[in-house]
LODRENKOL-393444 format. One record per residue (C-alpha): residue in one letter; x, y, z. Coordinates in nm, 4 decimals, padded with zeros to 6 digits. Layout:
BEGIN
{pt a {X Y Z}}
...
% end
This chain:
BEGIN
{pt m {03.3966 -00.7893 03.5976}}
{pt s {03.4694 -01.0227 03.3077}}
{pt l {03.0954 -01.0803 03.2631}}
{pt l {03.0348 -00.7041 03.2608}}
{pt y {03.3091 -00.6551 03.0018}}
{pt f {03.1544 -00.9374 02.7981}}
{pt a {02.8078 -00.7741 02.8126}}
{pt c {02.9521 -00.4355 02.7090}}
{pt g {03.1186 -00.6075 02.4150}}
{pt i {02.7906 -00.7581 02.2950}}
{pt v {02.6171 -00.4172 02.2963}}
{pt a {02.9137 -00.2469 02.1257}}
{pt g {02.9391 -00.5179 01.8591}}
{pt l {02.5661 -00.5099 01.7888}}
{pt l {02.5472 -00.1320 01.7405}}
{pt g {02.8819 -00.1215 01.5629}}
{pt a {02.7707 -00.3776 01.3043}}
{pt l {02.4318 -00.2086 01.2541}}
{pt l {02.5613 00.1474 01.2100}}
{pt g {02.9169 00.1040 01.0838}}
{pt l {03.0659 00.2663 01.3952}}
{pt g {03.3554 00.1610 01.6120}}
{pt g {03.2610 00.0275 01.9515}}
{pt g {03.4711 00.2971 02.1159}}
{pt i {03.1800 00.5401 02.1532}}
{pt i {03.0109 00.2768 02.3703}}
{pt i {03.3044 00.0948 02.5301}}
{pt t {03.5112 00.3974 02.6361}}
{pt p {03.2354 00.5900 02.8244}}
{pt i {03.1140 00.2737 03.0018}}
{pt l {03.4615 00.1641 03.1101}}
{pt t {03.5696 00.5103 03.2268}}
{pt l {03.2505 00.6664 03.3660}}
{pt a {03.0569 00.3626 03.4891}}
{pt m {03.3405 00.1306 03.5903}}
{pt g {03.6089 00.3857 03.6819}}
{pt l {03.8724 00.2292 03.4559}}
{pt d {04.1809 00.4276 03.3556}}
{pt i {04.1246 00.5972 03.0172}}
{pt k {04.4487 00.4427 02.8883}}
{pt y {04.3159 00.0876 02.9266}}
{pt a {03.9694 00.1894 02.8045}}
{pt i {04.1159 00.3181 02.4769}}
{pt g {04.3232 00.0007 02.4377}}
{pt a {04.0125 -00.2141 02.4834}}
{pt s {03.8244 00.0149 02.2440}}
{pt v {04.0814 -00.0424 01.9679}}
{pt i {04.0472 -00.4195 02.0097}}
{pt s {03.6669 -00.3901 02.0030}}
{pt v {03.6801 -00.1992 01.6735}}
{pt i {03.8978 -00.4685 01.5152}}
{pt a {03.6663 -00.7411 01.6488}}
{pt t {03.3560 -00.5609 01.5192}}
{pt s {03.5143 -00.5163 01.1783}}
{pt s {03.6290 -00.8784 01.1602}}
{pt g {03.2945 -01.0192 01.2694}}
{pt a {03.0778 -00.7952 01.0528}}
{pt s {03.2861 -00.7600 00.7352}}
{pt i {03.2917 -01.1336 00.6591}}
{pt a {02.9119 -01.1568 00.6776}}
{pt y {02.8568 -00.8371 00.4790}}
{pt l {03.1028 -00.9535 00.2128}}
{pt k {02.9058 -01.2759 00.1701}}
{pt d {02.5826 -01.0771 00.1402}}
{pt d {02.7398 -00.8409 -00.1192}}
{pt l {02.6582 -00.5431 00.1025}}
{pt l {03.0229 -00.4407 00.1366}}
{pt n {03.1790 -00.2372 -00.1469}}
{pt l {03.5449 -00.3384 -00.1245}}
{pt r {03.6659 -00.0989 -00.3956}}
{pt v {03.5101 00.2033 -00.2253}}
{pt a {03.6564 00.0954 00.1089}}
{pt m {04.0113 00.0687 -00.0249}}
{pt f {03.9829 00.3932 -00.2225}}
{pt l {03.8553 00.6011 00.0701}}
{pt e {04.0999 00.4375 00.3118}}
{pt i {04.3783 00.6122 00.1192}}
{pt a {04.2316 00.9496 00.2187}}
{pt t {04.1808 00.8444 00.5806}}
{pt t {04.5366 00.7140 00.6148}}
{pt i {04.6935 01.0245 00.4602}}
{pt g {04.4732 01.2435 00.6801}}
{pt a {04.5654 01.0503 00.9948}}
{pt i {04.9371 01.0912 00.9202}}
{pt a {04.8868 01.4628 00.8505}}
{pt g {04.6868 01.4996 01.1725}}
{pt a {04.9593 01.3332 01.3757}}
{pt l {05.2214 01.5633 01.2216}}
{pt l {05.0081 01.8733 01.2876}}
{pt t {04.9663 01.7963 01.6575}}
{pt g {05.0562 02.1084 01.8542}}
{pt i {05.0222 02.3439 01.5577}}
{pt f {04.6440 02.3817 01.5517}}
{pt a {04.4342 02.4499 01.8603}}
{pt p {04.2356 02.1302 01.9296}}
{pt k {03.9469 02.3325 02.0787}}
{pt i {03.8688 02.4955 01.7445}}
{pt l {03.8752 02.1607 01.5659}}
{pt y {03.6506 02.0005 01.8266}}
{pt i {03.3932 02.2767 01.7741}}
{pt f {03.4206 02.2546 01.3938}}
{pt f {03.3797 01.8767 01.3722}}
{pt g {03.1116 01.8797 01.6425}}
{pt a {02.9111 02.1377 01.4477}}
{pt l {02.9533 01.9263 01.1329}}
{pt l {02.8101 01.6218 01.3107}}
{pt l {02.5167 01.8232 01.4475}}
{pt f {02.4412 01.9595 01.0999}}
{pt s {02.4629 01.6079 00.9564}}
{pt s {02.2206 01.4779 01.2203}}
{pt y {01.9792 01.7551 01.1179}}
{pt n {02.0045 01.6487 00.7515}}
{pt m {01.9534 01.2836 00.8431}}
{pt l {01.6515 01.3751 01.0563}}
{pt n {01.5028 01.5509 00.7528}}
{pt k {01.5495 01.2309 00.5530}}
{pt i {01.3645 01.0358 00.8225}}
{pt i {01.0726 01.2792 00.8273}}
{pt f {01.0340 01.3523 00.4558}}
{pt t {01.1785 01.0436 00.2822}}
{pt k {01.0255 00.6997 00.3163}}
{pt k {01.3252 00.5173 00.1657}}
{pt d {01.6701 00.5830 00.0195}}
{pt q {01.6671 00.8032 -00.2898}}
{pt l {01.9215 00.6588 -00.5308}}
{pt y {02.1411 00.8954 -00.7306}}
{pt q {02.0064 00.9277 -01.0853}}
{pt g {02.2253 01.2028 -01.2299}}
{pt p {02.4993 01.1756 -01.4930}}
{pt m {02.7488 00.8964 -01.4335}}
{pt s {03.0897 01.0121 -01.3140}}
{pt k {03.3662 00.9008 -01.5520}}
{pt t {03.6104 00.8632 -01.2638}}
{pt v {03.3680 00.6481 -01.0651}}
{pt a {03.3033 00.4324 -01.3716}}
{pt r {03.6771 00.4023 -01.4458}}
{pt l {03.7508 00.2911 -01.0888}}
{pt k {03.4456 00.0580 -01.0927}}
{pt l {03.3107 00.1985 -00.7641}}
{pt n {02.9412 00.1567 -00.8463}}
{pt g {02.7761 -00.1492 -00.7003}}
{pt s {02.4594 -00.3386 -00.6170}}
{pt y {02.3189 -00.5421 -00.3286}}
{pt y {02.0178 -00.7552 -00.2491}}
{pt d {01.7903 -00.5815 00.0014}}
{pt k {01.6339 -00.8531 00.2164}}
{pt q {01.3807 -00.6110 00.3612}}
{pt e {01.2547 -00.4971 00.0191}}
{pt q {01.3307 -00.8363 -00.1398}}
{pt r {01.4887 -00.6938 -00.4530}}
{pt q {01.8288 -00.6279 -00.6089}}
{pt i {01.9290 -00.2600 -00.5809}}
{pt s {02.1948 -00.1086 -00.8074}}
{pt y {02.3455 00.2253 -00.7116}}
{pt e {02.5780 00.4824 -00.8659}}
{pt l {02.8096 00.7087 -00.6697}}
{pt t {02.8674 01.0780 -00.7208}}
{pt n {03.0829 01.3605 -00.5798}}
{pt l {03.3925 01.1446 -00.5429}}
{pt v {03.6043 01.4504 -00.4628}}
{pt g {03.3682 01.5550 -00.1823}}
{pt g {03.3681 01.2076 -00.0291}}
{pt f {03.7473 01.1803 -00.0545}}
{pt s {03.7858 01.5241 00.1072}}
{pt m {03.5494 01.4290 00.3898}}
{pt m {03.7514 01.1143 00.4548}}
{pt f {04.0743 01.3163 00.4545}}
{pt g {03.9217 01.5507 00.7130}}
{pt a {03.8074 01.2521 00.9190}}
{pt g {04.1610 01.1170 00.9107}}
{pt i {04.2994 01.4503 01.0304}}
{pt a {04.0473 01.4550 01.3164}}
{pt s {04.1409 01.0995 01.4097}}
{pt g {04.5148 01.1682 01.4080}}
{pt l {04.4995 01.5135 01.5672}}
{pt l {04.2258 01.4644 01.8251}}
{pt g {04.2494 01.0911 01.8899}}
{pt i {03.8855 01.0230 01.8027}}
{pt g {03.7214 00.7489 01.6007}}
{pt s {03.5932 00.8492 01.2581}}
{pt g {03.3224 00.5901 01.1952}}
{pt a {03.0450 00.8506 01.1862}}
{pt f {03.2389 01.0557 00.9300}}
{pt k {03.2929 00.7473 00.7133}}
{pt v {02.9214 00.6730 00.6955}}
{pt l {02.8397 01.0396 00.6303}}
{pt a {03.0965 01.0616 00.3501}}
{pt m {02.9411 00.7672 00.1673}}
{pt d {02.5718 00.8121 00.2526}}
{pt t {02.5299 01.1906 00.2459}}
{pt i {02.8004 01.3083 00.0055}}
{pt m {02.8566 01.0172 -00.2336}}
{pt k {02.4900 00.9022 -00.2292}}
{pt m {02.5652 00.5390 -00.1450}}
{pt p {02.2599 00.3767 00.0217}}
{pt l {02.2863 00.3562 00.4004}}
{pt k {02.3111 -00.0234 00.4250}}
{pt p {02.6201 -00.0648 00.2030}}
{pt s {02.7606 00.2544 00.3610}}
{pt s {02.7402 00.0993 00.7085}}
{pt a {02.8801 -00.2325 00.5861}}
{pt t {03.1720 -00.0666 00.4054}}
{pt s {03.2445 00.1543 00.7063}}
{pt n {03.2820 -00.1572 00.9226}}
{pt l {03.5690 -00.2827 00.7095}}
{pt m {03.7388 00.0578 00.6981}}
{pt m {03.7191 00.0980 01.0755}}
{pt g {03.9062 -00.2290 01.1230}}
{pt v {04.1842 -00.1276 00.8838}}
{pt t {04.2324 00.2034 01.0661}}
{pt a {04.2267 00.0422 01.4121}}
{pt a {04.4676 -00.2357 01.3139}}
{pt a {04.7257 00.0265 01.2167}}
{pt s {04.7266 00.1741 01.5681}}
{pt a {04.6779 -00.1483 01.7671}}
{pt t {05.0504 -00.2303 01.7637}}
{pt i {05.1357 00.1012 01.9299}}
{pt y {04.8775 00.0488 02.2037}}
{pt f {04.9984 -00.3088 02.2562}}
{pt f {05.3621 -00.2141 02.3101}}
{pt n {05.2857 00.0815 02.5398}}
{pt g {05.0850 -00.1457 02.7710}}
{pt s {04.7384 -00.0029 02.7032}}
{pt i {04.5895 -00.3354 02.5956}}
{pt q {04.5173 -00.5516 02.9004}}
{pt p {04.4143 -00.9090 02.8045}}
{pt l {04.1834 -00.9503 03.1076}}
{pt i {03.9866 -00.6449 02.9927}}
{pt a {04.0176 -00.6590 02.6143}}
{pt g {03.9664 -01.0380 02.5934}}
{pt p {03.6087 -01.0612 02.7297}}
{pt i {03.5134 -00.7447 02.5403}}
{pt a {03.6467 -00.8856 02.2113}}
{pt i {03.4535 -01.2121 02.2569}}
{pt g {03.1348 -01.0187 02.3354}}
{pt v {03.1908 -00.7903 02.0375}}
{pt l {03.2249 -01.0844 01.7983}}
{pt i {02.8938 -01.2272 01.9236}}
{pt g {02.7214 -00.8879 01.9084}}
{pt a {02.8563 -00.8196 01.5595}}
{pt g {02.7300 -01.1589 01.4438}}
{pt i {02.3818 -01.0719 01.5701}}
{pt g {02.3990 -00.7239 01.4152}}
{pt t {02.4931 -00.8553 01.0707}}
{pt r {02.1838 -01.0766 01.0705}}
{pt i {01.9532 -00.7955 01.1788}}
{pt m {02.0819 -00.5061 00.9655}}
{pt p {01.9918 -00.6409 00.6164}}
{pt k {01.6322 -00.6957 00.7330}}
{pt l {01.5831 -00.3430 00.8699}}
{pt k {01.4485 -00.0481 00.6750}}
{pt a {01.6963 00.2276 00.5895}}
{pt r {01.4649 00.4656 00.7785}}
{pt t {01.5016 00.2536 01.0940}}
{pt l {01.8797 00.2617 01.0644}}
{pt r {01.8707 00.6397 01.0329}}
{pt m {01.6532 00.6620 01.3449}}
{pt l {01.9246 00.4688 01.5306}}
{pt f {02.2008 00.6783 01.3766}}
{pt v {02.0637 01.0268 01.4557}}
{pt p {02.0928 00.9987 01.8391}}
{pt v {02.4519 00.8768 01.7983}}
{pt l {02.5385 01.1757 01.5783}}
{pt l {02.3737 01.4142 01.8242}}
{pt y {02.5631 01.2602 02.1158}}
{pt l {02.8987 01.2776 01.9376}}
{pt g {02.8343 01.6298 01.8081}}
{pt v {02.7324 01.7698 02.1486}}
{pt q {03.0231 01.5914 02.3174}}
{pt m {03.2770 01.7413 02.0750}}
{pt v {03.1327 02.0939 02.1012}}
{pt l {03.1395 02.0733 02.4819}}
{pt k {03.5022 01.9608 02.4679}}
{pt g {03.5797 02.2508 02.2375}}
{pt i {03.4351 02.5141 02.4680}}
{pt g {03.5964 02.3560 02.7719}}
{pt w {03.2868 02.2236 02.9487}}
{pt m {03.3945 01.8618 02.9184}}
{pt r {03.7273 01.6804 02.9484}}
% end
């Protein structure tokens, strides 16, 4: 079983590092559906896997200048406030409606990303007027694209839209108990026009910050079992290390092709939960 947990960790870490997603969307279904593990322990292991993915990937992305630390810390404010608000609103709003709403949002986003794959050969950088707020907060950045072998500078836009999206993602996370990695990438890539590679790298750091805040609770309520979480965490660190070496060399179009099926899966899953066809 330890070897199986280890293998699951490698896959989760690899995809998590590539796409900026928490390993929970891979770890939790495998542990519960394929291995018959109690959902409580699966979620505990998932939290540890997210922290491991973030730790393993963020260091490498920081060295490669892919990670925008200022954007991560700024948007994390919205996510944290949203998560607290979501936790406080538990029981007030009907979760079914929210599941349908966020599921539909993910499906619409996957449609937009599919359009980018079909009609756009590479990332279109924002070339409009520079936002004074973005410039004041020094959120613009640049990175060296190993695939294109050139330095790419980018400017961000629609800071309010991105902040609002992150606040909504935080509410969903706190109210519905879901990971918000997909929303983080969408907020930066689709709304704020940050290229997909730095979006994924920045999302990895933010996921770890969010997971670390809840890990203590899961630890003290007994959800984190060392014999399960340990092998998964080791596998995740190895997978994340592999993912960080692969991601900078991939085309943005290839990353989107990997991301679209994940968005479709999450969107369909949330809609089905909302209409009561899935627990």
